[in-house]
mmCIF file of the N, C-alpha and C atoms, coordinates in Angstrom:
data_MODEL
# 
_entry.id   MODEL 
# 
loop_
_atom_site.group_PDB 
_atom_site.id 
_atom_site.type_symbol 
_atom_site.label_atom_id 
_atom_site.label_alt_id 
_atom_site.label_comp_id 
_atom_site.label_asym_id 
_atom_site.label_entity_id 
_atom_site.label_seq_id 
_atom_site.pdbx_PDB_ins_code 
_atom_site.Cartn_x 
_atom_site.Cartn_y 
_atom_site.Cartn_z 
_atom_site.occupancy 
_atom_site.B_iso_or_equiv 
_atom_site.pdbx_formal_charge 
_atom_site.auth_seq_id 
_atom_site.auth_comp_id 
_atom_site.auth_asym_id 
_atom_site.auth_atom_id 
_atom_site.pdbx_PDB_model_num 
ATOM 1   N N  . MET A 1 1  ? 73.036 74.601 232.381 1.00 0.00 ? 1  MET A N  1 
ATOM 2   C CA . MET A 1 1  ? 73.837 73.652 231.490 1.00 0.00 ? 1  MET A CA 1 
ATOM 3   C C  . MET A 1 1  ? 74.760 72.742 232.379 1.00 0.00 ? 1  MET A C  1 
ATOM 4   N N  . VAL A 1 2  ? 74.674 71.260 232.559 1.00 0.00 ? 2  VAL A N  1 
ATOM 5   C CA . VAL A 1 2  ? 75.213 70.416 233.028 1.00 0.00 ? 2  VAL A CA 1 
ATOM 6   C C  . VAL A 1 2  ? 76.619 69.938 231.990 1.00 0.00 ? 2  VAL A C  1 
ATOM 7   N N  . VAL A 1 3  ? 77.706 69.959 232.573 1.00 0.00 ? 3  VAL A N  1 
ATOM 8   C CA . VAL A 1 3  ? 78.668 69.107 231.900 1.00 0.00 ? 3  VAL A CA 1 
ATOM 9   C C  . VAL A 1 3  ? 78.808 67.813 232.334 1.00 0.00 ? 3  VAL A C  1 
ATOM 10  N N  . TRP A 1 4  ? 78.898 66.719 232.093 1.00 0.00 ? 4  TRP A N  1 
ATOM 11  C CA . TRP A 1 4  ? 79.039 65.459 232.906 1.00 0.00 ? 4  TRP A CA 1 
ATOM 12  C C  . TRP A 1 4  ? 80.091 64.719 231.950 1.00 0.00 ? 4  TRP A C  1 
ATOM 13  N N  . ASP A 1 5  ? 81.212 64.633 232.636 1.00 0.00 ? 5  ASP A N  1 
ATOM 14  C CA . ASP A 1 5  ? 82.584 63.882 232.285 1.00 0.00 ? 5  ASP A CA 1 
ATOM 15  C C  . ASP A 1 5  ? 82.364 62.456 232.327 1.00 0.00 ? 5  ASP A C  1 
ATOM 16  N N  . THR A 1 6  ? 81.532 61.918 231.627 1.00 0.00 ? 6  THR A N  1 
ATOM 17  C CA . THR A 1 6  ? 81.501 60.479 231.979 1.00 0.00 ? 6  THR A CA 1 
ATOM 18  C C  . THR A 1 6  ? 82.314 59.318 232.078 1.00 0.00 ? 6  THR A C  1 
ATOM 19  N N  . THR A 1 7  ? 83.175 59.731 231.884 1.00 0.00 ? 7  THR A N  1 
ATOM 20  C CA . THR A 1 7  ? 84.740 58.761 231.546 1.00 0.00 ? 7  THR A CA 1 
ATOM 21  C C  . THR A 1 7  ? 85.934 59.432 231.694 1.00 0.00 ? 7  THR A C  1 
ATOM 22  N N  . TYR A 1 8  ? 86.920 59.230 231.939 1.00 0.00 ? 8  TYR A N  1 
ATOM 23  C CA . TYR A 1 8  ? 88.355 59.603 231.536 1.00 0.00 ? 8  TYR A CA 1 
ATOM 24  C C  . TYR A 1 8  ? 89.116 58.688 230.536 1.00 0.00 ? 8  TYR A C  1 
ATOM 25  N N  . ALA A 1 9  ? 88.163 57.863 230.321 1.00 0.00 ? 9  ALA A N  1 
ATOM 26  C CA . ALA A 1 9  ? 88.947 56.828 229.324 1.00 0.00 ? 9  ALA A CA 1 
ATOM 27  C C  . ALA A 1 9  ? 88.746 57.875 227.777 1.00 0.00 ? 9  ALA A C  1 
ATOM 28  N N  . CYS A 1 10 ? 89.915 57.128 226.921 1.00 0.00 ? 10 CYS A N  1 
ATOM 29  C CA . CYS A 1 10 ? 89.872 57.942 225.919 1.00 0.00 ? 10 CYS A CA 1 
ATOM 30  C C  . CYS A 1 10 ? 91.038 57.421 224.692 1.00 0.00 ? 10 CYS A C  1 
ATOM 31  N N  . PRO A 1 11 ? 91.105 56.917 223.676 1.00 0.00 ? 11 PRO A N  1 
ATOM 32  C CA . PRO A 1 11 ? 92.090 56.583 223.186 1.00 0.00 ? 11 PRO A CA 1 
ATOM 33  C C  . PRO A 1 11 ? 93.165 57.374 222.845 1.00 0.00 ? 11 PRO A C  1 
ATOM 34  N N  . LEU A 1 12 ? 93.058 59.000 223.148 1.00 0.00 ? 12 LEU A N  1 
ATOM 35  C CA . LEU A 1 12 ? 93.790 59.690 222.398 1.00 0.00 ? 12 LEU A CA 1 
ATOM 36  C C  . LEU A 1 12 ? 94.643 60.093 223.801 1.00 0.00 ? 12 LEU A C  1 
ATOM 37  N N  . ARG A 1 13 ? 95.766 60.979 223.782 1.00 0.00 ? 13 ARG A N  1 
ATOM 38  C CA . ARG A 1 13 ? 96.281 61.942 224.367 1.00 0.00 ? 13 ARG A CA 1 
ATOM 39  C C  . ARG A 1 13 ? 96.569 63.316 224.003 1.00 0.00 ? 13 ARG A C  1 
ATOM 40  N N  . CYS A 1 14 ? 95.557 63.784 223.913 1.00 0.00 ? 14 CYS A N  1 
ATOM 41  C CA . CYS A 1 14 ? 95.719 65.580 223.633 1.00 0.00 ? 14 CYS A CA 1 
ATOM 42  C C  . CYS A 1 14 ? 96.260 66.186 224.544 1.00 0.00 ? 14 CYS A C  1 
ATOM 43  N N  . SER A 1 15 ? 97.212 66.955 224.192 1.00 0.00 ? 15 SER A N  1 
ATOM 44  C CA . SER A 1 15 ? 97.911 67.772 225.222 1.00 0.00 ? 15 SER A CA 1 
ATOM 45  C C  . SER A 1 15 ? 96.997 69.104 225.576 1.00 0.00 ? 15 SER A C  1 
ATOM 46  N N  . HIS A 1 16 ? 96.100 69.212 224.788 1.00 0.00 ? 16 HIS A N  1 
ATOM 47  C CA . HIS A 1 16 ? 95.007 70.316 225.120 1.00 0.00 ? 16 HIS A CA 1 
ATOM 48  C C  . HIS A 1 16 ? 93.568 69.879 226.207 1.00 0.00 ? 16 HIS A C  1 
ATOM 49  N N  . CYS A 1 17 ? 93.896 68.537 226.321 1.00 0.00 ? 17 CYS A N  1 
ATOM 50  C CA . CYS A 1 17 ? 92.513 68.082 226.893 1.00 0.00 ? 17 CYS A CA 1 
ATOM 51  C C  . CYS A 1 17 ? 92.522 68.557 228.097 1.00 0.00 ? 17 CYS A C  1 
ATOM 52  N N  . TYR A 1 18 ? 91.227 69.404 228.541 1.00 0.00 ? 18 TYR A N  1 
ATOM 53  C CA . TYR A 1 18 ? 91.167 69.790 230.067 1.00 0.00 ? 18 TYR A CA 1 
ATOM 54  C C  . TYR A 1 18 ? 91.164 68.651 231.358 1.00 0.00 ? 18 TYR A C  1 
ATOM 55  N N  . SER A 1 19 ? 90.626 67.833 230.711 1.00 0.00 ? 19 SER A N  1 
ATOM 56  C CA . SER A 1 19 ? 90.716 66.681 231.895 1.00 0.00 ? 19 SER A CA 1 
ATOM 57  C C  . SER A 1 19 ? 91.776 65.709 231.926 1.00 0.00 ? 19 SER A C  1 
ATOM 58  N N  . GLU A 1 20 ? 92.624 65.720 231.026 1.00 0.00 ? 20 GLU A N  1 
ATOM 59  C CA . GLU A 1 20 ? 93.866 64.843 231.200 1.00 0.00 ? 20 GLU A CA 1 
ATOM 60  C C  . GLU A 1 20 ? 93.369 63.477 230.737 1.00 0.00 ? 20 GLU A C  1 
ATOM 61  N N  . SER A 1 21 ? 92.506 63.343 230.102 1.00 0.00 ? 21 SER A N  1 
ATOM 62  C CA . SER A 1 21 ? 91.667 61.821 229.446 1.00 0.00 ? 21 SER A CA 1 
ATOM 63  C C  . SER A 1 21 ? 92.748 61.364 228.936 1.00 0.00 ? 21 SER A C  1 
ATOM 64  N N  . GLY A 1 22 ? 92.780 59.843 228.984 1.00 0.00 ? 22 GLY A N  1 
ATOM 65  C CA . GLY A 1 22 ? 93.434 59.170 228.613 1.00 0.00 ? 22 GLY A CA 1 
ATOM 66  C C  . GLY A 1 22 ? 94.810 58.918 229.135 1.00 0.00 ? 22 GLY A C  1 
ATOM 67  N N  . ARG A 1 23 ? 95.211 60.006 230.216 1.00 0.00 ? 23 ARG A N  1 
ATOM 68  C CA . ARG A 1 23 ? 96.280 59.860 230.877 1.00 0.00 ? 23 ARG A CA 1 
ATOM 69  C C  . ARG A 1 23 ? 96.204 59.875 232.366 1.00 0.00 ? 23 ARG A C  1 
ATOM 70  N N  . ARG A 1 24 ? 94.911 59.341 232.779 1.00 0.00 ? 24 ARG A N  1 
ATOM 71  C CA . ARG A 1 24 ? 94.608 58.886 234.125 1.00 0.00 ? 24 ARG A CA 1 
ATOM 72  C C  . ARG A 1 24 ? 93.554 58.020 234.201 1.00 0.00 ? 24 ARG A C  1 
ATOM 73  N N  . PRO A 1 25 ? 93.607 57.224 235.227 1.00 0.00 ? 25 PRO A N  1 
ATOM 74  C CA . PRO A 1 25 ? 92.307 56.074 235.321 1.00 0.00 ? 25 PRO A CA 1 
ATOM 75  C C  . PRO A 1 25 ? 90.891 56.183 234.615 1.00 0.00 ? 25 PRO A C  1 
ATOM 76  N N  . SER A 1 26 ? 90.500 55.503 234.000 1.00 0.00 ? 26 SER A N  1 
ATOM 77  C CA . SER A 1 26 ? 89.310 55.926 233.059 1.00 0.00 ? 26 SER A CA 1 
ATOM 78  C C  . SER A 1 26 ? 88.083 55.941 234.252 1.00 0.00 ? 26 SER A C  1 
ATOM 79  N N  . ARG A 1 27 ? 87.905 55.991 235.101 1.00 0.00 ? 27 ARG A N  1 
ATOM 80  C CA . ARG A 1 27 ? 86.881 55.911 236.309 1.00 0.00 ? 27 ARG A CA 1 
ATOM 81  C C  . ARG A 1 27 ? 85.794 56.062 235.632 1.00 0.00 ? 27 ARG A C  1 
ATOM 82  N N  . GLN A 1 28 ? 84.861 55.596 235.839 1.00 0.00 ? 28 GLN A N  1 
ATOM 83  C CA . GLN A 1 28 ? 82.992 55.754 235.305 1.00 0.00 ? 28 GLN A CA 1 
ATOM 84  C C  . GLN A 1 28 ? 82.090 55.030 236.110 1.00 0.00 ? 28 GLN A C  1 
ATOM 85  N N  . LEU A 1 29 ? 80.839 55.212 236.310 1.00 0.00 ? 29 LEU A N  1 
ATOM 86  C CA . LEU A 1 29 ? 79.900 54.743 236.913 1.00 0.00 ? 29 LEU A CA 1 
ATOM 87  C C  . LEU A 1 29 ? 79.482 53.414 235.817 1.00 0.00 ? 29 LEU A C  1 
ATOM 88  N N  . GLY A 1 30 ? 78.511 52.260 236.655 1.00 0.00 ? 30 GLY A N  1 
ATOM 89  C CA . GLY A 1 30 ? 78.414 51.435 235.776 1.00 0.00 ? 30 GLY A CA 1 
ATOM 90  C C  . GLY A 1 30 ? 76.966 51.997 235.282 1.00 0.00 ? 30 GLY A C  1 
ATOM 91  N N  . PRO A 1 31 ? 76.438 51.210 234.556 1.00 0.00 ? 31 PRO A N  1 
ATOM 92  C CA . PRO A 1 31 ? 74.953 51.797 233.508 1.00 0.00 ? 31 PRO A CA 1 
ATOM 93  C C  . PRO A 1 31 ? 74.107 51.799 234.639 1.00 0.00 ? 31 PRO A C  1 
ATOM 94  N N  . ASP A 1 32 ? 73.594 51.052 235.696 1.00 0.00 ? 32 ASP A N  1 
ATOM 95  C CA . ASP A 1 32 ? 72.637 51.438 236.552 1.00 0.00 ? 32 ASP A CA 1 
ATOM 96  C C  . ASP A 1 32 ? 72.857 52.976 237.323 1.00 0.00 ? 32 ASP A C  1 
ATOM 97  N N  . ASP A 1 33 ? 74.373 53.001 237.962 1.00 0.00 ? 33 ASP A N  1 
ATOM 98  C CA . ASP A 1 33 ? 74.097 54.214 238.322 1.00 0.00 ? 33 ASP A CA 1 
ATOM 99  C C  . ASP A 1 33 ? 74.259 55.316 237.611 1.00 0.00 ? 33 ASP A C  1 
ATOM 100 N N  . MET A 1 34 ? 74.602 55.224 236.181 1.00 0.00 ? 34 MET A N  1 
ATOM 101 C CA . MET A 1 34 ? 74.347 56.280 235.508 1.00 0.00 ? 34 MET A CA 1 
ATOM 102 C C  . MET A 1 34 ? 72.913 56.671 235.239 1.00 0.00 ? 34 MET A C  1 
ATOM 103 N N  . LEU A 1 35 ? 72.324 55.665 234.839 1.00 0.00 ? 35 LEU A N  1 
ATOM 104 C CA . LEU A 1 35 ? 70.577 56.016 234.836 1.00 0.00 ? 35 LEU A CA 1 
ATOM 105 C C  . LEU A 1 35 ? 70.283 56.639 236.237 1.00 0.00 ? 35 LEU A C  1 
ATOM 106 N N  . ARG A 1 36 ? 70.887 56.324 237.088 1.00 0.00 ? 36 ARG A N  1 
ATOM 107 C CA . ARG A 1 36 ? 70.276 56.883 238.743 1.00 0.00 ? 36 ARG A CA 1 
ATOM 108 C C  . ARG A 1 36 ? 70.381 58.395 238.627 1.00 0.00 ? 36 ARG A C  1 
ATOM 109 N N  . VAL A 1 37 ? 71.772 58.877 237.813 1.00 0.00 ? 37 VAL A N  1 
ATOM 110 C CA . VAL A 1 37 ? 72.576 60.128 237.898 1.00 0.00 ? 37 VAL A CA 1 
ATOM 111 C C  . VAL A 1 37 ? 71.355 60.797 236.847 1.00 0.00 ? 37 VAL A C  1 
ATOM 112 N N  . ALA A 1 38 ? 71.409 60.252 235.515 1.00 0.00 ? 38 ALA A N  1 
ATOM 113 C CA . ALA A 1 38 ? 70.346 60.677 234.832 1.00 0.00 ? 38 ALA A CA 1 
ATOM 114 C C  . ALA A 1 38 ? 68.964 61.020 235.274 1.00 0.00 ? 38 ALA A C  1 
ATOM 115 N N  . ASP A 1 39 ? 68.359 60.340 236.225 1.00 0.00 ? 39 ASP A N  1 
ATOM 116 C CA . ASP A 1 39 ? 67.117 60.472 236.765 1.00 0.00 ? 39 ASP A CA 1 
ATOM 117 C C  . ASP A 1 39 ? 67.339 61.736 237.834 1.00 0.00 ? 39 ASP A C  1 
ATOM 118 N N  . ALA A 1 40 ? 68.276 61.981 238.484 1.00 0.00 ? 40 ALA A N  1 
ATOM 119 C CA . ALA A 1 40 ? 68.468 62.987 239.279 1.00 0.00 ? 40 ALA A CA 1 
ATOM 120 C C  . ALA A 1 40 ? 68.796 64.320 238.540 1.00 0.00 ? 40 ALA A C  1 
ATOM 121 N N  . LEU A 1 41 ? 69.547 64.175 237.414 1.00 0.00 ? 41 LEU A N  1 
ATOM 122 C CA . LEU A 1 41 ? 69.440 65.443 236.598 1.00 0.00 ? 41 LEU A CA 1 
ATOM 123 C C  . LEU A 1 41 ? 67.929 65.729 236.158 1.00 0.00 ? 41 LEU A C  1 
ATOM 124 N N  . VAL A 1 42 ? 67.555 64.866 235.752 1.00 0.00 ? 42 VAL A N  1 
ATOM 125 C CA . VAL A 1 42 ? 66.034 65.293 235.265 1.00 0.00 ? 42 VAL A CA 1 
ATOM 126 C C  . VAL A 1 42 ? 65.508 65.977 236.022 1.00 0.00 ? 42 VAL A C  1 
ATOM 127 N N  . ALA A 1 43 ? 65.581 65.197 237.314 1.00 0.00 ? 43 ALA A N  1 
ATOM 128 C CA . ALA A 1 43 ? 64.792 66.353 238.630 1.00 0.00 ? 43 ALA A CA 1 
ATOM 129 C C  . ALA A 1 43 ? 65.220 67.664 238.884 1.00 0.00 ? 43 ALA A C  1 
ATOM 130 N N  . LEU A 1 44 ? 66.559 68.014 238.362 1.00 0.00 ? 44 LEU A N  1 
ATOM 131 C CA . LEU A 1 44 ? 67.162 69.131 238.803 1.00 0.00 ? 44 LEU A CA 1 
ATOM 132 C C  . LEU A 1 44 ? 66.490 70.017 237.439 1.00 0.00 ? 44 LEU A C  1 
ATOM 133 N N  . GLY A 1 45 ? 66.281 69.514 236.670 1.00 0.00 ? 45 GLY A N  1 
ATOM 134 C CA . GLY A 1 45 ? 65.397 70.360 235.471 1.00 0.00 ? 45 GLY A CA 1 
ATOM 135 C C  . GLY A 1 45 ? 66.676 71.545 234.452 1.00 0.00 ? 45 GLY A C  1 
ATOM 136 N N  . PRO A 1 46 ? 67.819 70.830 234.599 1.00 0.00 ? 46 PRO A N  1 
ATOM 137 C CA . PRO A 1 46 ? 68.486 71.783 233.217 1.00 0.00 ? 46 PRO A CA 1 
ATOM 138 C C  . PRO A 1 46 ? 68.007 71.670 232.071 1.00 0.00 ? 46 PRO A C  1 
ATOM 139 N N  . ARG A 1 47 ? 68.254 72.767 231.321 1.00 0.00 ? 47 ARG A N  1 
ATOM 140 C CA . ARG A 1 47 ? 67.925 73.133 229.840 1.00 0.00 ? 47 ARG A CA 1 
ATOM 141 C C  . ARG A 1 47 ? 68.735 72.088 229.042 1.00 0.00 ? 47 ARG A C  1 
ATOM 142 N N  . VAL A 1 48 ? 69.758 71.952 229.258 1.00 0.00 ? 48 VAL A N  1 
ATOM 143 C CA . VAL A 1 48 ? 70.886 70.859 228.364 1.00 0.00 ? 48 VAL A CA 1 
ATOM 144 C C  . VAL A 1 48 ? 71.862 70.238 229.452 1.00 0.00 ? 48 VAL A C  1 
ATOM 145 N N  . VAL A 1 49 ? 72.440 68.980 229.182 1.00 0.00 ? 49 VAL A N  1 
ATOM 146 C CA . VAL A 1 49 ? 73.365 68.181 229.711 1.00 0.00 ? 49 VAL A CA 1 
ATOM 147 C C  . VAL A 1 49 ? 74.146 67.972 228.297 1.00 0.00 ? 49 VAL A C  1 
ATOM 148 N N  . ALA A 1 50 ? 75.444 67.947 228.791 1.00 0.00 ? 50 ALA A N  1 
ATOM 149 C CA . ALA A 1 50 ? 76.524 67.954 228.106 1.00 0.00 ? 50 ALA A CA 1 
ATOM 150 C C  . ALA A 1 50 ? 77.205 66.722 228.186 1.00 0.00 ? 50 ALA A C  1 
ATOM 151 N N  . LEU A 1 51 ? 77.176 65.550 227.431 1.00 0.00 ? 51 LEU A N  1 
ATOM 152 C CA . LEU A 1 51 ? 77.766 64.281 228.023 1.00 0.00 ? 51 LEU A CA 1 
ATOM 153 C C  . LEU A 1 51 ? 79.184 64.530 227.213 1.00 0.00 ? 51 LEU A C  1 
ATOM 154 N N  . SER A 1 52 ? 80.331 64.618 228.389 1.00 0.00 ? 52 SER A N  1 
ATOM 155 C CA . SER A 1 52 ? 81.374 64.394 227.987 1.00 0.00 ? 52 SER A CA 1 
ATOM 156 C C  . SER A 1 52 ? 82.347 63.697 228.498 1.00 0.00 ? 52 SER A C  1 
ATOM 157 N N  . GLY A 1 53 ? 83.709 63.905 228.149 1.00 0.00 ? 53 GLY A N  1 
ATOM 158 C CA . GLY A 1 53 ? 84.681 63.022 228.945 1.00 0.00 ? 53 GLY A CA 1 
ATOM 159 C C  . GLY A 1 53 ? 85.986 63.482 229.313 1.00 0.00 ? 53 GLY A C  1 
ATOM 160 N N  . GLY A 1 54 ? 86.665 62.584 228.855 1.00 0.00 ? 54 GLY A N  1 
ATOM 161 C CA . GLY A 1 54 ? 87.391 61.340 227.902 1.00 0.00 ? 54 GLY A CA 1 
ATOM 162 C C  . GLY A 1 54 ? 86.126 61.104 226.916 1.00 0.00 ? 54 GLY A C  1 
ATOM 163 N N  . GLU A 1 55 ? 86.024 59.992 226.164 1.00 0.00 ? 55 GLU A N  1 
ATOM 164 C CA . GLU A 1 55 ? 85.480 59.563 225.041 1.00 0.00 ? 55 GLU A CA 1 
ATOM 165 C C  . GLU A 1 55 ? 84.190 59.134 225.602 1.00 0.00 ? 55 GLU A C  1 
ATOM 166 N N  . PRO A 1 56 ? 83.014 59.859 225.831 1.00 0.00 ? 56 PRO A N  1 
ATOM 167 C CA . PRO A 1 56 ? 81.702 59.621 226.339 1.00 0.00 ? 56 PRO A CA 1 
ATOM 168 C C  . PRO A 1 56 ? 80.968 58.412 225.509 1.00 0.00 ? 56 PRO A C  1 
ATOM 169 N N  . LEU A 1 57 ? 81.435 58.398 223.954 1.00 0.00 ? 57 LEU A N  1 
ATOM 170 C CA . LEU A 1 57 ? 81.087 57.059 223.170 1.00 0.00 ? 57 LEU A CA 1 
ATOM 171 C C  . LEU A 1 57 ? 81.553 55.675 223.448 1.00 0.00 ? 57 LEU A C  1 
ATOM 172 N N  . VAL A 1 58 ? 82.473 55.796 224.527 1.00 0.00 ? 58 VAL A N  1 
ATOM 173 C CA . VAL A 1 58 ? 83.231 54.311 224.695 1.00 0.00 ? 58 VAL A CA 1 
ATOM 174 C C  . VAL A 1 58 ? 82.627 53.853 226.263 1.00 0.00 ? 58 VAL A C  1 
ATOM 175 N N  . VAL A 1 59 ? 81.598 54.407 226.814 1.00 0.00 ? 59 VAL A N  1 
ATOM 176 C CA . VAL A 1 59 ? 80.814 54.329 228.010 1.00 0.00 ? 59 VAL A CA 1 
ATOM 177 C C  . VAL A 1 59 ? 79.745 53.441 227.951 1.00 0.00 ? 59 VAL A C  1 
ATOM 178 N N  . ARG A 1 60 ? 79.501 51.876 228.256 1.00 0.00 ? 60 ARG A N  1 
ATOM 179 C CA . ARG A 1 60 ? 78.784 51.149 228.320 1.00 0.00 ? 60 ARG A CA 1 
ATOM 180 C C  . ARG A 1 60 ? 77.363 51.678 228.837 1.00 0.00 ? 60 ARG A C  1 
ATOM 181 N N  . GLY A 1 61 ? 76.623 51.765 227.978 1.00 0.00 ? 61 GLY A N  1 
ATOM 182 C CA . GLY A 1 61 ? 75.333 52.456 228.538 1.00 0.00 ? 61 GLY A CA 1 
ATOM 183 C C  . GLY A 1 61 ? 74.942 53.882 228.305 1.00 0.00 ? 61 GLY A C  1 
ATOM 184 N N  . VAL A 1 62 ? 75.872 54.602 227.381 1.00 0.00 ? 62 VAL A N  1 
ATOM 185 C CA . VAL A 1 62 ? 75.613 56.130 227.394 1.00 0.00 ? 62 VAL A CA 1 
ATOM 186 C C  . VAL A 1 62 ? 74.336 56.090 226.620 1.00 0.00 ? 62 VAL A C  1 
ATOM 187 N N  . PHE A 1 63 ? 74.129 55.661 225.656 1.00 0.00 ? 63 PHE A N  1 
ATOM 188 C CA . PHE A 1 63 ? 73.011 55.771 224.789 1.00 0.00 ? 63 PHE A CA 1 
ATOM 189 C C  . PHE A 1 63 ? 71.502 55.436 225.745 1.00 0.00 ? 63 PHE A C  1 
ATOM 190 N N  . ASP A 1 64 ? 71.404 54.621 226.839 1.00 0.00 ? 64 ASP A N  1 
ATOM 191 C CA . ASP A 1 64 ? 70.399 54.270 227.174 1.00 0.00 ? 64 ASP A CA 1 
ATOM 192 C C  . ASP A 1 64 ? 70.414 55.650 228.473 1.00 0.00 ? 64 ASP A C  1 
ATOM 193 N N  . VAL A 1 65 ? 71.637 56.657 229.002 1.00 0.00 ? 65 VAL A N  1 
ATOM 194 C CA . VAL A 1 65 ? 71.772 57.479 229.413 1.00 0.00 ? 65 VAL A CA 1 
ATOM 195 C C  . VAL A 1 65 ? 71.010 58.837 228.396 1.00 0.00 ? 65 VAL A C  1 
ATOM 196 N N  . ALA A 1 66 ? 71.483 58.834 227.417 1.00 0.00 ? 66 ALA A N  1 
ATOM 197 C CA . ALA A 1 66 ? 70.691 60.036 226.510 1.00 0.00 ? 66 ALA A CA 1 
ATOM 198 C C  . ALA A 1 66 ? 69.393 59.627 226.381 1.00 0.00 ? 66 ALA A C  1 
ATOM 199 N N  . GLU A 1 67 ? 68.846 58.448 226.290 1.00 0.00 ? 67 GLU A N  1 
ATOM 200 C CA . GLU A 1 67 ? 67.552 58.489 226.086 1.00 0.00 ? 67 GLU A CA 1 
ATOM 201 C C  . GLU A 1 67 ? 66.940 58.650 227.089 1.00 0.00 ? 67 GLU A C  1 
ATOM 202 N N  . ARG A 1 68 ? 67.218 58.393 228.346 1.00 0.00 ? 68 ARG A N  1 
ATOM 203 C CA . ARG A 1 68 ? 66.279 58.528 229.528 1.00 0.00 ? 68 ARG A CA 1 
ATOM 204 C C  . ARG A 1 68 ? 66.316 60.553 229.520 1.00 0.00 ? 68 ARG A C  1 
ATOM 205 N N  . LEU A 1 69 ? 67.590 60.922 229.691 1.00 0.00 ? 69 LEU A N  1 
ATOM 206 C CA . LEU A 1 69 ? 67.351 62.189 229.746 1.00 0.00 ? 69 LEU A CA 1 
ATOM 207 C C  . LEU A 1 69 ? 66.340 62.838 228.750 1.00 0.00 ? 69 LEU A C  1 
ATOM 208 N N  . ARG A 1 70 ? 66.640 62.562 227.264 1.00 0.00 ? 70 ARG A N  1 
ATOM 209 C CA . ARG A 1 70 ? 65.420 63.113 226.428 1.00 0.00 ? 70 ARG A CA 1 
ATOM 210 C C  . ARG A 1 70 ? 64.283 62.799 226.989 1.00 0.00 ? 70 ARG A C  1 
ATOM 211 N N  . ALA A 1 71 ? 63.599 61.665 227.446 1.00 0.00 ? 71 ALA A N  1 
ATOM 212 C CA . ALA A 1 71 ? 62.508 61.528 228.017 1.00 0.00 ? 71 ALA A CA 1 
ATOM 213 C C  . ALA A 1 71 ? 61.969 62.278 228.588 1.00 0.00 ? 71 ALA A C  1 
ATOM 214 N N  . GLY A 1 72 ? 63.243 62.784 229.482 1.00 0.00 ? 72 GLY A N  1 
ATOM 215 C CA . GLY A 1 72 ? 62.674 63.634 231.013 1.00 0.00 ? 72 GLY A CA 1 
ATOM 216 C C  . GLY A 1 72 ? 62.779 65.119 230.359 1.00 0.00 ? 72 GLY A C  1 
ATOM 217 N N  . GLY A 1 73 ? 62.647 65.391 229.133 1.00 0.00 ? 73 GLY A N  1 
ATOM 218 C CA . GLY A 1 73 ? 62.740 66.707 228.444 1.00 0.00 ? 73 GLY A CA 1 
ATOM 219 C C  . GLY A 1 73 ? 63.907 67.425 228.112 1.00 0.00 ? 73 GLY A C  1 
ATOM 220 N N  . VAL A 1 74 ? 64.771 67.001 228.349 1.00 0.00 ? 74 VAL A N  1 
ATOM 221 C CA . VAL A 1 74 ? 66.261 67.556 228.728 1.00 0.00 ? 74 VAL A CA 1 
ATOM 222 C C  . VAL A 1 74 ? 67.210 67.333 227.316 1.00 0.00 ? 74 VAL A C  1 
ATOM 223 N N  . LYS A 1 75 ? 67.853 68.551 226.643 1.00 0.00 ? 75 LYS A N  1 
ATOM 224 C CA . LYS A 1 75 ? 68.085 68.704 225.511 1.00 0.00 ? 75 LYS A CA 1 
ATOM 225 C C  . LYS A 1 75 ? 69.712 68.325 225.815 1.00 0.00 ? 75 LYS A C  1 
ATOM 226 N N  . LEU A 1 76 ? 70.160 67.541 224.788 1.00 0.00 ? 76 LEU A N  1 
ATOM 227 C CA . LEU A 1 76 ? 71.749 66.728 224.702 1.00 0.00 ? 76 LEU A CA 1 
ATOM 228 C C  . LEU A 1 76 ? 72.473 67.262 224.045 1.00 0.00 ? 76 LEU A C  1 
ATOM 229 N N  . SER A 1 77 ? 73.704 67.381 224.639 1.00 0.00 ? 77 SER A N  1 
ATOM 230 C CA . SER A 1 77 ? 74.687 68.055 223.586 1.00 0.00 ? 77 SER A CA 1 
ATOM 231 C C  . SER A 1 77 ? 75.957 66.725 223.679 1.00 0.00 ? 77 SER A C  1 
ATOM 232 N N  . ILE A 1 78 ? 76.550 66.026 222.981 1.00 0.00 ? 78 ILE A N  1 
ATOM 233 C CA . ILE A 1 78 ? 77.572 65.367 223.295 1.00 0.00 ? 78 ILE A CA 1 
ATOM 234 C C  . ILE A 1 78 ? 79.035 65.783 222.541 1.00 0.00 ? 78 ILE A C  1 
ATOM 235 N N  . ASN A 1 79 ? 80.115 65.885 223.534 1.00 0.00 ? 79 ASN A N  1 
ATOM 236 C CA . ASN A 1 79 ? 81.101 66.292 223.189 1.00 0.00 ? 79 ASN A CA 1 
ATOM 237 C C  . ASN A 1 79 ? 82.113 65.211 222.869 1.00 0.00 ? 79 ASN A C  1 
ATOM 238 N N  . THR A 1 80 ? 82.908 64.923 221.530 1.00 0.00 ? 80 THR A N  1 
ATOM 239 C CA . THR A 1 80 ? 83.212 63.472 221.459 1.00 0.00 ? 80 THR A CA 1 
ATOM 240 C C  . THR A 1 80 ? 84.406 63.987 220.669 1.00 0.00 ? 80 THR A C  1 
ATOM 241 N N  . SER A 1 81 ? 85.521 63.091 220.731 1.00 0.00 ? 81 SER A N  1 
ATOM 242 C CA . SER A 1 81 ? 86.444 63.469 220.278 1.00 0.00 ? 81 SER A CA 1 
ATOM 243 C C  . SER A 1 81 ? 86.435 63.170 218.378 1.00 0.00 ? 81 SER A C  1 
ATOM 244 N N  . GLY A 1 82 ? 85.552 62.082 217.982 1.00 0.00 ? 82 GLY A N  1 
ATOM 245 C CA . GLY A 1 82 ? 85.611 61.977 216.725 1.00 0.00 ? 82 GLY A CA 1 
ATOM 246 C C  . GLY A 1 82 ? 86.181 60.727 216.641 1.00 0.00 ? 82 GLY A C  1 
ATOM 247 N N  . TRP A 1 83 ? 86.595 60.170 217.479 1.00 0.00 ? 83 TRP A N  1 
ATOM 248 C CA . TRP A 1 83 ? 87.597 58.596 217.250 1.00 0.00 ? 83 TRP A CA 1 
ATOM 249 C C  . TRP A 1 83 ? 86.478 57.786 216.707 1.00 0.00 ? 83 TRP A C  1 
# 
């Protein structure tokens, strides 16, 4: 299993957050770079990739990344705050 912290951006400031998301710069890759990482992950052949962060659903292009991973036969998990 691979856990991919796609960003530190998050609208919340949860004290229990392991990545301190929302309290540090949001650093994240652009959409093209994320697709390249997705291709590299597919080549590694993990059973599952968990898209996490911060809040992965605020990342531009995250659904394209999910589609690329699924097309490569990788199961997905998305860890979201539900915000």
